[in-house]
N, C-alpha and C positions, 0 to 999 in steps of 0.2 A: 137414911139410906135407900129405903124403898121408895120414897118419893123422888129422889135424884134419878134412881134407875129408870123409873116411869117416865120421867121427863126425857131421859137420854133415848128411850124406846120410842117416845112421841117425836122427837127431833130426827131420828134415823130415816123414816120414810121421807120427810121433807128434804133432808140432805140428798137423798138417792134420787129423788124426783127431780131436784134441781140440776144434779149432775147429768141424769138421763136427758133432761130437757136442753141443757147446753150441748150435749153431744148430738142430740136430734137436729138442733139448729145448725151445728156444723156440717151435718150430712147434708141438709137441705141446701145450704149455701154451696157445697162442693158439687151437688148435682146442677145447680144453677150455672155455676162457672163452667161445668162440662158442657152445658147446653150452648153457653156463650161462646165457647171455643170452637163448636162445631161449624159455624160459618167460615171460620179462618181455615180450619183444616178441610173444608169442602172446597176452597178455592185451590188447594193443592192437589186435592184428590181428583177433581174434574179434568186435570191435565194428564191423569195416568190411566191405566187400563182398568177394566172392570174388576179384575181378579185382585188388583192392588187395593181398590175401594173396599172389597170384602175384607181384605186382611186389616186394613186401618179400622174398621168398624168392629171387627172382632177383637182387636187390640184394645179399643176403647171399653168395650163391653167386658173384657176380661179384667181390666184395671178398676172399673166400677164395682165388680163381683168381689175382687180382692178387698177393696175399701170397704165393702158391705160386711165381709167376714171380720175384718177388723174392729168395725163398730159393733157387731154382735158380740164378740170375745170380750170387748171392753165394757159393754152393758152387762153382760153375765158376771164379769168380776165386780162391777160396782153393786149388783144386786146381791152378790154373796156377802158384800160387806154390811149389809143392813144389820145382821145378827152380830157383827164384829163389835168390839168396844169402841168408845169415841176416839181413842188414840189412833186407831187404823183409819178411821173416817177422816180425821184431821190431816193425817198423812196423804192420803188419797186426793182430798181437796186442794192441798198445797202442791201436790205433784202435777194435777190438771191445770191449775193457774201458772206454775212455773212453766210447764212446757208450752203453753200458749203465748206466754210473754216473751220467750227467748226468740229474737230475730223476727218479729212480728211484721214490721213494715220495710224489711230489707229488700232491695232490688237485685242484689247479688248474693251468691253463696258466701257466707262467712266461713273462713277455715276453722275458726274457734268454736263455732256453734256445736259441733259434733262433740267436742270436749266438755262443753257446758252441759250438754244433754246426758252425756255419760254420767258426769259428776252428779247430776239431779237424781238419775236412775239409782245410783249406788246410795245416795243419801236417803232415798225413799225406801229402799230395801233394808238399809241398816235401821231405820226408825221402825218398820214393821217388825224387825226381828227383835227389837228392844221392847216393842209393845207386846210381842208373844212372851218375852221373859217376864215382863210385869204381870201379864195374865197368869203365868205359871207360878207366881210367887218367887221367882229365882232372883238374885241380886244382879243388879246391872254392872258390867265391867266399868272400871273407873275411867278407862279411856273413851267410853261411849257417853258419859254424862254431858259433854257439850253438844251432843247430837240429838238428844231427846227432846220431846215435844211437850209442851206444858198443857195439862189437861184443863178443861173448862173449869173457871173459878166460880165459886158460890159466895156471894156475900153473906156476911153474918149481920148480927144485929148492930145498929148504929153505922151500917155501910163499911164495916171493915173486913177485908178479905184475909183469908188464912194465908200463912207463909207457904211459898212453894216447897214441894218436897225435894225438887232438883231444878237447876237452871234450865232455861229454855232459850232456843235461838231460832231466827227465821231461817228458810231453805237457802236463801241467797247469801246469808252471813257467814254461812259455814264454807270454810276453806279446805282444800284437798289435805292441807297439813293437819287439820284437826280430824278429817275422816279416815286417813290411812291408818292411824293407831287402833281406831275401833274397829276397822275390817280385819286387822292382824288379831286382835283379841277374839273376834267372832270365828276366825279360822282355827283358834285352838280346840274347839270341840265341834264335833261333826253335826250334831243336832242343831247348833247355832248356824253353822254354814249352810245346811240344808234349808233351813228356814230363810236365810238372806238369799240363796240362789233362787228360790221360788218366788220370793218377792220381788227380786230383779226381773225375772221374765214378765211377772204381771205388771211391773212398772214399764217395761218396754212396750208392751201391748197398749196400756192407757195412754202413754205419752205419744205413741204413733197415731192413735185414733184423735187425740186432741191436737196434733200438729199436722194433720193431713192438708187442711185448707192452707196453712201457711206454706208448706212445701209446694202445694199446687200452685200458688200464686207466685212463688219463686221461679218454679219451673216455666210456667206461662210468660213471665217477663223474659227469661231467657230464650224461650222459643220466639217471642216477638222480636226480640233483637236479631236473632239468626235469620228469620224471615225478612226483616228490613235489610239485613246486609245482603242477603241474596237478591232482593229486588234491585238494589243499587248495582250488584254485579251484573244482573241482566240487562238494566238499562244502559250499563257500559258497553256491553256486548252489542245491543241493538244500535247504539250510537256508532260503534265501530263498522257494523255491517252498512249503516246507512251511508256513512262516508265512503266505504269501498264501493258500494253501488253507484254513488255519484262519480267517483273517479272512474268507474268502468263504463258509464255512459259517456263521459268526457272522452275516455279512449276510443270508444266506438265511433263518436262524432269525428275525431281526428283521423281515424282510419278511413272513414268515409270521404273526407276531404282530400286525403292522400290519393284515394282511388279516383276521385274526380279529377285531380291534378295529373294524374298518370294517363287518364284518358284525353284530357286536353293535349298533353305533350305528344302522345302517339298520333293524335289527328293532326296536330301541327307537323309532325315529321312526315306523315303521308301527303299532306298538301305540298310541302317543300319538295318532296321526292317527285310528286307529279309535275310541279311547276319547272323543276330543272330538267326532267325528261322531255317535256314539251319544248323548252327553250333549246336544248341540245338537238333535239329533232329537227327543229326549225333551222338551226345554223347549219347542221350537216346537209339539209336539203338545200339551202341557199349556196353552199359551197359547192355541191355537186353540180347544180344547174348552172352556176356561174362558170365552173370549171369547163363543163361541156360546151358552153356557148363560146368561151375563149378559145378552146380547142378547134371547134368547127371553123371559127374565123381564121385562126393561124393556119389551118389546113388548107381552107379555101384561098388564102393569100400565098402561101409558100408551097403550093402544090407542085410547082414545077422543079423545085429545088430538092433533089434527093438526100444530099448529105445534111441539109437543114431539116429535111423531115426526119432522118435518123436521129439527129441530135435532139430534135422536138420530141420524138418518141422517148428517148432516154429520160430526157427531163420530165416528161410527163410521168414515167414510171416513177422516178424519184419523188416527185410531187404527190403522186398516189400513195407511196409508202410512207412520206411524212404525214399525210392526211391519215392513213391508217394508223400510224403510231399515235397521232393526236387523238384519234377515235378511242384507241384502246386505253390511252391515258385518262381520257374523259370517263370512259366506261369503268376503269379501276377506282377513279375517285367516286363515282356514282355508287359502286359496290361497296366501297369503304364507308361511305356515308350511311347506305341502307344497313349494313352490318352493326355500325356504332348504334344506330336508332333501334335496332332489334335488341342489341345488349342493353341499352338504356330501358326499354320497355320490359325485358326480362328481369332486370335488377328492381324495377318498380313492382312487379308482380311478385317476386321473391321478398320484398320488404312488406307488402300486404299481407303475404301468407304468414310471415313471422309475427306481425301484429295480430292477426287473428289467433294464432297459437298462444301468444302471450296473454290475450283477453281470455281464452279458454282455460289456461292454467289458472290464472287468477280467479275465475269463476269456480273451478274445482276446489282450489283452496279455501275459499270462502264457504262453499257449501260443507267441506269437510269440517271446517272450524265450527260452522253452525250446528251441524248434527251431532259431532263428537262430543264437544265441550258442554252444550246446553243439557244433552241427555245424562252425561256424567254429573252435572250439577243437580238435576232433579232427582237421579238415583240417590245422591248423597243426602239430600233433603228428606227423601222417603226413609233412607236408613236412620236418620236422625230421629225422625218421628217414631220408628219401631224401636228405638234403643235409647231411650231417655236416660237410663241409668248410667250409661257411658257418654255422658254429654262432654266432658272435657276430651275424651279421646276424639269424638266427632269434630270438635273445634280444631284440634291439630289436623285431622284429615282435610277439612275445609281450606285451612291455611295452606297446606301442601298443594291443593288443587289450584288455589289462587295463585301460587308461585308457578305452577306448570302452565297456567292460562297466560300468565304474564310473559312466560319464555316463548310461548306461542305468538303472542303478540309481536314479541321482539323479532321472531322469525318472520312474521308477516311484513314487519317494517323493513327487514333486509330484502325481502322479495320484492318490495316495492322500490327500493333503492336500485336492485337489479333492473327492474323495469325501466326506471329513469335513465340508467345508463345505456340500455338498449335503445331506447328513443334518442338518446344523444348519437348513438352509431348510426341510427337512421338518417338524423339530420346530417351527419358527415357525409353519408352516401349521396344524400340529395345535393349537397355542395358539390360533391364530386361530379354529379350528373350536370349541374348548372356549369361547372367549369368545362365539361366536354361540350356542351352547347356553345359556350365561348370560343372553344378551339374550332367548331364548325363554322361560327361566324368569321373568324379569323381567316379561315381556308376560302370562304366565300370573298372576303375582301381581297385576298392574295389572286385568286382567279380574275376579280375585277381589275386589278392592277395589271395583270398579264395581258388582258384584253386591250387596256389602255396603251401598253406597250406596243402591242401588236398594230395598234392604229397609228402610233408615232412611227413604227417601222413602214407602214403604207405610205405615210406622208414622205419619209425619206425616199422611198422607192419612186414616188411619183416625181420627186424633185430630180432624182437621178436619171429617170425616164426623160424629162425634158431636157436635160443636159445631153443626154444620148441623141436625142433628135436634132439638137443643134449640131452635134458632132457629124451626124450622118449628112445633114444638109450641106456643111462645110466640106465633107469628103466628096460628096457628089459634085459640088460645084468646082472642087479642086481637080476631079478626074474627068469633067464633062468635055474638056478640050481634046481628050484622046479620041482619035476617029474610030478605033475598033471597039472601044467601051461606050461610046455615046449611046447607040441604039440600046444597049442593055440597061444602061442606067436610066435613059429616057422612059424605057418601058416598065421599069419595076420599082425605082426608088420613090417616086411620088405615090404610087399605089401602096407600097409597103408602109411608108409613113403615114399616109391617111389611116390605114387599117390599124396601125399601132395606136395612133391618138385616139381613134373611135373605140378601140377595146378598152383603154385606160379609162376613158370617160365613162363607159357603161359598167365596167367591173368594179372599180374602187374596193378591191378586197384582197385577201391573201393570195389569191390566184394571179395577181398582177406580177409577182415574183417569177412565175412560170413564163409569162409572156416576155418579161424583162430578159430572162436568161435566153429565150428563143431568139429575140432580136440580137442580143449580143453574139450568139453563135452565128447568126446570119451575117452579121457585120464582120465578125472575124473571117468568115469564109470568103466574103467578098474582098476583103483586104488582102488576103493571102493569095487569091486569083489574080488580083491587079498587080501585086508585087511580082 
């Protein structure tokens, strides 16, 4: 017995040293991973303010200090077990190996891991309570026999081992159905339950120290997945902004082309206006000069005839009134063309202003989308870094924000559709303007047709004048034999006919109608006097 106890005391420092060494290696690995994590966190921290940088560093320091405290407490507990029996040391070693083996290489949190850890802690606490009962010499409850640990076996002579005092089981082979009756039996006495509760607290600390690296690796994997999803979301937003900027540049180019086209239309209208004004002034000047020449010739020819002169004056007044009416109609037509051209220019200017307003509103919407949504995304990532314990709740918040961003993108698409509708309305207005230009061209064609009709009327007037000359010659020849009218006809008829023919050859214009009316009046006067 003394020899076995000596061997146990010699093996106790080795066991404690091995457990302490394993915990120290876990601590070094944890600090290395924390150092490896710092570049990733620095990428996010550089995007924020200096105060937020200090908060993140203090958060990492507080986490590392908490882990140091857990390690210190676990080491103290293991150091205190050096003087404990081998039953306690074996239970502690199995607890450490079991906690490290649960969920070691998982990339996501297993919902059953927590239940397995709770079962392991309870089993360890029950075994320590049984070890204390063995040390006190108290009988073990029958329900706790399947939970007990086999003590180290000593071989006898010829390699035979003694029979076990009670059966033993591994920690992973004990089910909750076997453990619950043992816990109920331990609840029957306060002293046993107190021992179980203290052992469970110690098991929680030791298991937490052994699983820090595993939990840290799981949290880092989750953090990487969240950062990758945020990067993808940021790339999507950047792509949407680039497409919106390209569409905005295309819209600016379209507005510039519209302005150039409006300037060309205004220039063409001004040239048309000046051309028509010059043409009308030349026409009016020719009409006035030719009318003045015709009137002077008629007055010089028919100066001796008073009644003819009065009729001629009346006809001249009528012709001047018609000329004034024609001038008023031309001026009204010119004013109408000018007003229509001004309306077209105003419509083009209003369309350009509406296009500029649409471009500004689109720019403001894009800026608000860039500032609001991306800042909200960065604040959410920072909040996730500061509250890793509520990781599932942060995932829900990120999903809600993604839904809100998708809704805003839908609103952005609707605004783009409205912009397309406004562009189509602008195209319709331009088509209306082109129709107005076609109407103006039709009016010009009508004016040319009226000029052709007037030319035809002039030709008809010239033919009627020739016929009238023939009638005058026949009348003069008919009444030439009358002795009382012979000198009068001989003195005026040839001169009048010559003057009329000369004026018709010189004028060849609208004013010929005035001369024809005068000749007809003189002819009527002469015939009435003769009769």
